[in-house]
Structures are given as structure tokens and as C-alpha cells.
PyMOL Python script that loads the backbone (N, CA, C, O; Angstrom):
from pymol import cmd

cmd.read_pdbstr("""\
ATOM      1  N   MET A   1     111.455 168.773  76.854  1.00  0.00           N
ATOM      2  CA  MET A   1     112.387 167.802  77.261  1.00  0.00           C
ATOM      3  C   MET A   1     112.267 167.060  78.469  1.00  0.00           C
ATOM      4  O   MET A   1     112.253 167.760  79.482  1.00  0.00           O
ATOM      5  N   LEU A   2     112.209 166.253  78.578  1.00  0.00           N
ATOM      6  CA  LEU A   2     112.527 165.560  79.701  1.00  0.00           C
ATOM      7  C   LEU A   2     113.829 165.671  81.050  1.00  0.00           C
ATOM      8  O   LEU A   2     113.840 165.872  82.264  1.00  0.00           O
ATOM      9  N   ASP A   3     114.785 165.415  80.003  1.00  0.00           N
ATOM     10  CA  ASP A   3     116.329 165.901  80.722  1.00  0.00           C
ATOM     11  C   ASP A   3     116.311 167.386  80.856  1.00  0.00           C
ATOM     12  O   ASP A   3     117.463 167.791  81.009  1.00  0.00           O
ATOM     13  N   GLN A   4     115.428 168.353  80.855  1.00  0.00           N
ATOM     14  CA  GLN A   4     116.155 169.476  81.279  1.00  0.00           C
ATOM     15  C   GLN A   4     116.942 170.296  80.321  1.00  0.00           C
ATOM     16  O   GLN A   4     117.250 171.461  80.574  1.00  0.00           O
ATOM     17  N   SER A   5     117.307 169.608  79.079  1.00  0.00           N
ATOM     18  CA  SER A   5     118.633 170.536  78.498  1.00  0.00           C
ATOM     19  C   SER A   5     118.263 171.515  77.753  1.00  0.00           C
ATOM     20  O   SER A   5     119.158 171.807  76.959  1.00  0.00           O
ATOM     21  N   ARG A   6     117.216 172.239  77.640  1.00  0.00           N
ATOM     22  CA  ARG A   6     116.667 173.244  77.185  1.00  0.00           C
ATOM     23  C   ARG A   6     115.351 173.736  77.817  1.00  0.00           C
ATOM     24  O   ARG A   6     114.581 172.981  78.411  1.00  0.00           O
ATOM     25  N   ARG A   7     115.119 175.241  77.622  1.00  0.00           N
ATOM     26  CA  ARG A   7     113.472 175.454  77.965  1.00  0.00           C
ATOM     27  C   ARG A   7     112.081 175.421  76.812  1.00  0.00           C
ATOM     28  O   ARG A   7     111.987 175.551  75.592  1.00  0.00           O
ATOM     29  N   GLU A   8     111.439 175.256  77.555  1.00  0.00           N
ATOM     30  CA  GLU A   8     110.546 175.538  76.334  1.00  0.00           C
ATOM     31  C   GLU A   8     109.726 176.606  76.253  1.00  0.00           C
ATOM     32  O   GLU A   8     109.049 177.015  77.197  1.00  0.00           O
ATOM     33  N   THR A   9     109.760 177.218  74.848  1.00  0.00           N
ATOM     34  CA  THR A   9     109.129 178.350  74.357  1.00  0.00           C
ATOM     35  C   THR A   9     107.958 178.554  74.341  1.00  0.00           C
ATOM     36  O   THR A   9     107.062 177.737  74.131  1.00  0.00           O
ATOM     37  N   ALA A  10     107.852 180.009  74.631  1.00  0.00           N
ATOM     38  CA  ALA A  10     106.483 180.727  74.424  1.00  0.00           C
ATOM     39  C   ALA A  10     105.775 179.812  73.424  1.00  0.00           C
ATOM     40  O   ALA A  10     104.997 178.959  73.850  1.00  0.00           O
ATOM     41  N   VAL A  11     106.005 179.948  72.117  1.00  0.00           N
ATOM     42  CA  VAL A  11     105.391 179.327  71.060  1.00  0.00           C
ATOM     43  C   VAL A  11     104.972 177.957  71.636  1.00  0.00           C
ATOM     44  O   VAL A  11     103.777 177.661  71.647  1.00  0.00           O
ATOM     45  N   GLU A  12     106.161 176.877  72.243  1.00  0.00           N
ATOM     46  CA  GLU A  12     105.379 175.622  72.527  1.00  0.00           C
ATOM     47  C   GLU A  12     104.804 175.469  73.662  1.00  0.00           C
ATOM     48  O   GLU A  12     104.344 174.366  73.960  1.00  0.00           O
ATOM     49  N   HIS A  13     104.732 176.345  74.361  1.00  0.00           N
ATOM     50  CA  HIS A  13     103.887 176.015  75.562  1.00  0.00           C
ATOM     51  C   HIS A  13     102.669 176.913  75.005  1.00  0.00           C
ATOM     52  O   HIS A  13     101.710 176.917  75.777  1.00  0.00           O
ATOM     53  N   SER A  14     102.532 177.530  74.054  1.00  0.00           N
ATOM     54  CA  SER A  14     100.900 178.214  73.964  1.00  0.00           C
ATOM     55  C   SER A  14     100.588 176.835  73.104  1.00  0.00           C
ATOM     56  O   SER A  14      99.482 176.330  73.295  1.00  0.00           O
ATOM     57  N   TRP A  15     101.793 175.969  71.848  1.00  0.00           N
ATOM     58  CA  TRP A  15     100.544 175.176  71.227  1.00  0.00           C
ATOM     59  C   TRP A  15     100.226 173.642  72.236  1.00  0.00           C
ATOM     60  O   TRP A  15      99.282 172.860  72.124  1.00  0.00           O
ATOM     61  N   HIS A  16     101.381 173.599  73.198  1.00  0.00           N
ATOM     62  CA  HIS A  16     100.988 172.534  73.939  1.00  0.00           C
ATOM     63  C   HIS A  16      99.550 171.985  74.529  1.00  0.00           C
ATOM     64  O   HIS A  16      98.954 170.914  74.646  1.00  0.00           O
ATOM     65  N   LEU A  17      99.262 174.119  74.988  1.00  0.00           N
ATOM     66  CA  LEU A  17      97.967 174.339  75.945  1.00  0.00           C
ATOM     67  C   LEU A  17      96.744 174.023  75.189  1.00  0.00           C
ATOM     68  O   LEU A  17      95.676 173.591  75.624  1.00  0.00           O
ATOM     69  N   ALA A  18      97.175 174.391  73.658  1.00  0.00           N
ATOM     70  CA  ALA A  18      95.953 174.526  72.592  1.00  0.00           C
ATOM     71  C   ALA A  18      95.171 172.776  72.238  1.00  0.00           C
ATOM     72  O   ALA A  18      94.015 172.396  72.055  1.00  0.00           O
ATOM     73  N   MET A  19      96.539 172.078  72.278  1.00  0.00           N
ATOM     74  CA  MET A  19      96.360 170.874  71.689  1.00  0.00           C
ATOM     75  C   MET A  19      95.899 170.119  73.302  1.00  0.00           C
ATOM     76  O   MET A  19      95.493 168.957  73.277  1.00  0.00           O
ATOM     77  N   TYR A  20      95.972 170.669  74.301  1.00  0.00           N
ATOM     78  CA  TYR A  20      95.246 169.767  75.476  1.00  0.00           C
ATOM     79  C   TYR A  20      93.537 170.357  75.710  1.00  0.00           C
ATOM     80  O   TYR A  20      92.671 169.747  76.336  1.00  0.00           O
ATOM     81  N   ALA A  21      93.374 171.678  75.026  1.00  0.00           N
ATOM     82  CA  ALA A  21      91.939 172.159  75.209  1.00  0.00           C
ATOM     83  C   ALA A  21      91.273 171.835  74.373  1.00  0.00           C
ATOM     84  O   ALA A  21      90.052 171.815  74.522  1.00  0.00           O
ATOM     85  N   LEU A  22      92.066 171.360  72.847  1.00  0.00           N
ATOM     86  CA  LEU A  22      91.543 170.461  71.354  1.00  0.00           C
ATOM     87  C   LEU A  22      91.413 168.873  72.161  1.00  0.00           C
ATOM     88  O   LEU A  22      90.713 168.095  71.513  1.00  0.00           O
ATOM     89  N   LEU A  23      91.874 168.403  73.217  1.00  0.00           N
ATOM     90  CA  LEU A  23      91.376 167.474  73.213  1.00  0.00           C
ATOM     91  C   LEU A  23      90.487 166.994  74.544  1.00  0.00           C
ATOM     92  O   LEU A  23      89.878 165.945  74.751  1.00  0.00           O
ATOM     93  N   LEU A  24      90.642 168.048  75.263  1.00  0.00           N
ATOM     94  CA  LEU A  24      88.925 168.144  76.216  1.00  0.00           C
ATOM     95  C   LEU A  24      88.003 168.334  75.584  1.00  0.00           C
ATOM     96  O   LEU A  24      87.019 167.729  76.009  1.00  0.00           O
ATOM     97  N   ALA A  25      87.766 169.167  74.356  1.00  0.00           N
ATOM     98  CA  ALA A  25      86.709 169.832  73.796  1.00  0.00           C
ATOM     99  C   ALA A  25      86.287 168.598  72.898  1.00  0.00           C
ATOM    100  O   ALA A  25      85.568 168.837  71.928  1.00  0.00           O
ATOM    101  N   SER A  26      86.761 167.028  73.205  1.00  0.00           N
ATOM    102  CA  SER A  26      85.963 165.366  72.588  1.00  0.00           C
ATOM    103  C   SER A  26      85.120 165.033  73.824  1.00  0.00           C
ATOM    104  O   SER A  26      84.303 164.158  73.538  1.00  0.00           O
ATOM    105  N   GLY A  27      85.027 165.489  75.283  1.00  0.00           N
ATOM    106  CA  GLY A  27      84.718 165.177  75.972  1.00  0.00           C
ATOM    107  C   GLY A  27      83.650 166.168  76.795  1.00  0.00           C
ATOM    108  O   GLY A  27      83.454 167.332  76.446  1.00  0.00           O
ATOM    109  N   PRO A  28      83.036 165.586  77.857  1.00  0.00           N
ATOM    110  CA  PRO A  28      82.541 166.397  78.286  1.00  0.00           C
ATOM    111  C   PRO A  28      82.377 167.409  79.094  1.00  0.00           C
ATOM    112  O   PRO A  28      81.598 167.381  80.047  1.00  0.00           O
ATOM    113  N   VAL A  29      83.321 168.696  78.684  1.00  0.00           N
ATOM    114  CA  VAL A  29      83.808 169.597  79.141  1.00  0.00           C
ATOM    115  C   VAL A  29      83.359 171.000  78.724  1.00  0.00           C
ATOM    116  O   VAL A  29      83.454 170.949  77.497  1.00  0.00           O
ATOM    117  N   ASN A  30      82.923 172.227  79.047  1.00  0.00           N
ATOM    118  CA  ASN A  30      83.020 173.365  79.046  1.00  0.00           C
ATOM    119  C   ASN A  30      84.022 173.985  78.482  1.00  0.00           C
ATOM    120  O   ASN A  30      84.771 174.589  79.250  1.00  0.00           O
ATOM    121  N   THR A  31      84.364 174.025  76.843  1.00  0.00           N
ATOM    122  CA  THR A  31      85.408 174.101  75.895  1.00  0.00           C
ATOM    123  C   THR A  31      85.649 175.655  76.107  1.00  0.00           C
ATOM    124  O   THR A  31      86.767 176.139  76.286  1.00  0.00           O
ATOM    125  N   GLU A  32      84.630 176.277  76.071  1.00  0.00           N
ATOM    126  CA  GLU A  32      84.759 177.935  76.457  1.00  0.00           C
ATOM    127  C   GLU A  32      85.572 178.308  77.588  1.00  0.00           C
ATOM    128  O   GLU A  32      86.466 179.151  77.509  1.00  0.00           O
ATOM    129  N   ARG A  33      85.184 177.519  78.925  1.00  0.00           N
ATOM    130  CA  ARG A  33      85.849 177.696  79.825  1.00  0.00           C
ATOM    131  C   ARG A  33      87.426 177.846  79.919  1.00  0.00           C
ATOM    132  O   ARG A  33      88.282 178.677  80.220  1.00  0.00           O
ATOM    133  N   VAL A  34      87.246 176.115  79.338  1.00  0.00           N
ATOM    134  CA  VAL A  34      89.060 175.777  79.052  1.00  0.00           C
ATOM    135  C   VAL A  34      89.888 176.673  78.630  1.00  0.00           C
ATOM    136  O   VAL A  34      90.916 177.011  79.216  1.00  0.00           O
ATOM    137  N   ILE A  35      89.411 177.176  77.411  1.00  0.00           N
ATOM    138  CA  ILE A  35      90.124 178.182  76.668  1.00  0.00           C
ATOM    139  C   ILE A  35      90.474 179.590  77.594  1.00  0.00           C
ATOM    140  O   ILE A  35      91.534 180.215  77.576  1.00  0.00           O
ATOM    141  N   LYS A  36      89.131 179.920  78.485  1.00  0.00           N
ATOM    142  CA  LYS A  36      89.577 181.138  78.970  1.00  0.00           C
ATOM    143  C   LYS A  36      90.771 181.028  80.052  1.00  0.00           C
ATOM    144  O   LYS A  36      91.809 181.690  80.040  1.00  0.00           O
ATOM    145  N   MET A  37      90.325 179.872  81.152  1.00  0.00           N
ATOM    146  CA  MET A  37      91.482 179.318  82.047  1.00  0.00           C
ATOM    147  C   MET A  37      92.848 179.715  81.161  1.00  0.00           C
ATOM    148  O   MET A  37      93.561 180.612  81.610  1.00  0.00           O
ATOM    149  N   LEU A  38      93.193 179.100  79.991  1.00  0.00           N
ATOM    150  CA  LEU A  38      94.212 178.395  79.298  1.00  0.00           C
ATOM    151  C   LEU A  38      95.003 179.961  79.254  1.00  0.00           C
ATOM    152  O   LEU A  38      96.105 180.271  79.707  1.00  0.00           O
ATOM    153  N   LEU A  39      94.019 180.770  78.551  1.00  0.00           N
ATOM    154  CA  LEU A  39      94.268 181.981  78.660  1.00  0.00           C
ATOM    155  C   LEU A  39      94.755 183.142  79.825  1.00  0.00           C
ATOM    156  O   LEU A  39      95.782 183.795  79.645  1.00  0.00           O
ATOM    157  N   LEU A  40      94.015 183.297  80.873  1.00  0.00           N
ATOM    158  CA  LEU A  40      93.930 183.665  82.238  1.00  0.00           C
ATOM    159  C   LEU A  40      95.964 183.163  82.688  1.00  0.00           C
ATOM    160  O   LEU A  40      96.887 183.873  83.086  1.00  0.00           O
ATOM    161  N   HIS A  41      95.877 181.312  82.281  1.00  0.00           N
ATOM    162  CA  HIS A  41      97.244 181.066  82.865  1.00  0.00           C
ATOM    163  C   HIS A  41      98.571 181.610  81.935  1.00  0.00           C
ATOM    164  O   HIS A  41      99.706 181.618  82.411  1.00  0.00           O
ATOM    165  N   ASP A  42      98.324 181.983  80.789  1.00  0.00           N
ATOM    166  CA  ASP A  42      99.700 182.977  80.266  1.00  0.00           C
ATOM    167  C   ASP A  42      99.659 184.348  80.245  1.00  0.00           C
ATOM    168  O   ASP A  42     100.543 185.017  79.710  1.00  0.00           O
ATOM    169  N   VAL A  43      98.420 184.951  80.947  1.00  0.00           N
ATOM    170  CA  VAL A  43      98.894 186.152  81.053  1.00  0.00           C
ATOM    171  C   VAL A  43      99.588 186.127  82.672  1.00  0.00           C
ATOM    172  O   VAL A  43     100.447 186.992  82.843  1.00  0.00           O
ATOM    173  N   VAL A  44      99.425 185.624  83.335  1.00  0.00           N
ATOM    174  CA  VAL A  44     100.490 185.321  84.508  1.00  0.00           C
ATOM    175  C   VAL A  44     101.694 185.094  84.416  1.00  0.00           C
ATOM    176  O   VAL A  44     102.523 185.565  85.194  1.00  0.00           O
ATOM    177  N   GLU A  45     102.005 184.218  83.296  1.00  0.00           N
ATOM    178  CA  GLU A  45     103.701 183.997  83.094  1.00  0.00           C
ATOM    179  C   GLU A  45     103.889 184.709  82.066  1.00  0.00           C
ATOM    180  O   GLU A  45     104.583 184.170  81.204  1.00  0.00           O
ATOM    181  N   VAL A  46     103.344 186.209  81.747  1.00  0.00           N
ATOM    182  CA  VAL A  46     103.946 187.381  81.111  1.00  0.00           C
ATOM    183  C   VAL A  46     105.129 187.554  82.148  1.00  0.00           C
ATOM    184  O   VAL A  46     106.316 187.234  82.072  1.00  0.00           O
ATOM    185  N   ASP A  47     104.592 188.007  82.875  1.00  0.00           N
ATOM    186  CA  ASP A  47     105.096 188.959  84.439  1.00  0.00           C
ATOM    187  C   ASP A  47     106.049 187.853  85.282  1.00  0.00           C
ATOM    188  O   ASP A  47     107.187 188.004  85.726  1.00  0.00           O
ATOM    189  N   ALA A  48     105.363 186.954  85.322  1.00  0.00           N
ATOM    190  CA  ALA A  48     105.979 185.597  86.531  1.00  0.00           C
ATOM    191  C   ALA A  48     106.845 184.747  85.763  1.00  0.00           C
ATOM    192  O   ALA A  48     107.811 184.472  86.476  1.00  0.00           O
ATOM    193  N   GLY A  49     106.951 184.145  84.505  1.00  0.00           N
ATOM    194  CA  GLY A  49     107.582 183.305  83.576  1.00  0.00           C
ATOM    195  C   GLY A  49     107.118 182.176  84.383  1.00  0.00           C
ATOM    196  O   GLY A  49     106.712 182.316  85.536  1.00  0.00           O
ATOM    197  N   ASP A  50     107.205 180.649  83.546  1.00  0.00           N
ATOM    198  CA  ASP A  50     107.036 179.591  83.888  1.00  0.00           C
ATOM    199  C   ASP A  50     107.465 178.963  84.989  1.00  0.00           C
ATOM    200  O   ASP A  50     108.679 178.884  85.179  1.00  0.00           O
ATOM    201  N   PHE A  51     106.707 178.498  85.756  1.00  0.00           N
ATOM    202  CA  PHE A  51     107.264 177.688  87.205  1.00  0.00           C
ATOM    203  C   PHE A  51     107.001 176.618  87.636  1.00  0.00           C
ATOM    204  O   PHE A  51     106.220 176.519  88.582  1.00  0.00           O
ATOM    205  N   PRO A  52     107.681 175.337  86.961  1.00  0.00           N
ATOM    206  CA  PRO A  52     106.747 174.398  86.909  1.00  0.00           C
ATOM    207  C   PRO A  52     106.679 174.047  89.015  1.00  0.00           C
ATOM    208  O   PRO A  52     107.588 174.418  89.758  1.00  0.00           O
ATOM    209  N   ILE A  53     105.602 173.412  89.438  1.00  0.00           N
ATOM    210  CA  ILE A  53     105.326 173.311  90.701  1.00  0.00           C
ATOM    211  C   ILE A  53     106.147 172.187  91.488  1.00  0.00           C
ATOM    212  O   ILE A  53     106.011 171.929  92.684  1.00  0.00           O
ATOM    213  N   HIS A  54     107.153 171.475  90.461  1.00  0.00           N
ATOM    214  CA  HIS A  54     107.499 170.542  91.540  1.00  0.00           C
ATOM    215  C   HIS A  54     109.330 170.823  90.984  1.00  0.00           C
ATOM    216  O   HIS A  54     110.124 169.957  90.617  1.00  0.00           O
ATOM    217  N   GLY A  55     109.519 172.083  91.082  1.00  0.00           N
ATOM    218  CA  GLY A  55     110.750 172.661  90.274  1.00  0.00           C
ATOM    219  C   GLY A  55     111.487 172.833  91.260  1.00  0.00           C
ATOM    220  O   GLY A  55     112.619 173.293  91.112  1.00  0.00           O
TER     221      GLY A  55
END
""", "prot")
cmd.dss("prot")
cmd.show_as("cartoon", "prot")
cmd.util.cbc("prot")
cmd.orient("prot")
């Protein structure tokens, strides 16, 4: 939510990333690389948490 009234759950976060990967797959990108990047992104967040860059 844009008003920051609640935090995004891990499931919502993963779902959003999967949707982005699906959208990118329709364009001229390496889908396998995108999926690998998204999975690595989530591995770090297991320990560090999800911190927005503008937070």
C-alpha cells in the first residue's frame, strides 16, 4: 500500500516479483537470467529483510 499502513508479506513480495518476470518474458530479455536475479534478490532478504532504497 502506498500509505504505508501495513508491510508487504513475503508471499505478496514473491508474487509481485513473479509477475514482473512474466511481464519481462514478453520482451527481448533473457528470462532465465531475470528469474535467477529475482531468486538471488530474495535470498539476501531472508537475512537482511526488505529495505526500500528510499526509506
